[in-house]
C-alpha positions in Angstrom: 45.6 213.9 137.9 45.2 215.9 134.5 43.0 218.3 136.3 45.8 219.5 138.7 48.1 220.3 135.8 49.4 223.8 136.2 48.2 223.9 139.3 50.3 224.7 142.9 50.9 221.7 144.7 52.5 221.2 148.2 55.5 218.9 148.6 56.4 217.8 152.3 59.2 215.7 153.3 57.8 213.0 155.7 60.6 210.5 156.2 64.5 210.0 155.6 65.6 206.9 154.1 69.2 207.1 155.5 70.2 206.6 158.9 71.5 210.0 160.1 69.9 211.7 156.8 68.9 215.5 157.2 65.3 215.8 157.8 63.8 219.0 156.2 60.4 220.2 157.5 59.8 222.7 154.9 56.4 222.8 152.8 57.4 223.3 149.4 55.1 225.1 146.8 55.7 223.6 143.3 53.7 223.8 140.0 52.6 220.7 138.4 53.8 220.5 134.7 52.5 217.0 133.8 51.7 213.8 135.2 52.9 210.6 133.3 50.3 207.7 134.1 52.4 204.9 132.6 55.3 205.8 134.7 53.6 206.9 137.8 55.5 210.1 137.9 54.4 213.8 138.6 56.7 216.4 136.9 56.8 219.5 139.1 58.7 223.0 138.8 60.2 224.0 142.0 60.1 227.8 141.3 62.9 229.8 143.0 63.6 226.8 145.2 66.9 225.3 144.6 67.2 221.7 143.3 69.5 220.6 146.3 66.9 221.5 148.8 65.2 218.4 147.9 66.7 214.9 148.8 66.6 211.8 146.4 67.0 209.9 149.7 63.6 210.7 151.4 59.9 210.2 151.3 57.6 212.9 150.2 54.0 213.9 150.5 52.3 215.7 147.5 49.2 217.3 147.9 47.0 218.6 145.3 43.9 220.7 146.1 40.9 222.3 144.1 37.8 223.7 145.1 36.0 220.1 145.7 38.8 217.7 146.9 42.4 217.4 148.2 44.5 214.5 146.9 47.5 213.2 148.4 50.1 210.7 147.5 53.4 209.6 148.8 56.6 208.9 146.9 60.2 209.4 146.1 62.0 212.1 143.8 63.8 210.1 141.7 65.4 213.0 139.3 66.4 216.7 139.4 67.2 218.8 136.5 67.0 222.3 134.8 65.5 222.6 131.3 63.8 225.7 129.5 60.9 225.5 131.8 63.0 225.9 134.9 64.1 223.5 137.7 62.1 220.2 137.5 61.7 217.4 139.9 60.4 214.0 138.9 58.3 212.8 141.6 57.5 208.9 141.4 54.3 208.1 143.2 54.8 204.8 145.4 51.5 205.0 147.5 48.4 205.9 145.8 46.1 208.8 145.5 44.0 209.6 148.6 41.1 211.7 148.0 39.7 214.1 151.0 36.4 216.2 150.7 37.2 220.1 151.1 34.3 221.8 152.9 
C-alpha cells in the first residue's frame, strides 16, 4: 500500500452499524498519508471536509487507484483528530484488499 502514499483515495460509506443511523452517500476524496501494516490502519487527510462528516459507527469502502490497478478495502473509521498536517482519519481495514485491473 506504500505505493498509494500521498495519493488521493475515495472514501464512501456503505453501511451504518446503528439502527436508525444516518447514511451519508457522499464520496469523499482524501489523501493517504500513511499505511501501518501492523495495525492494519490507513491514515487519511480529509482536506476541507469536516471530521464530523465521518461516522465512527459505519462501514466504509476505501478505493485507491493508479494507472495499472484499483485496490479496494472495507473497514471502519476508528479515530478522527486534528494535527499539524490537518484533519486526520484513522481507517482500520477489516476486510482485505481487492485488486481490479484498470483498462
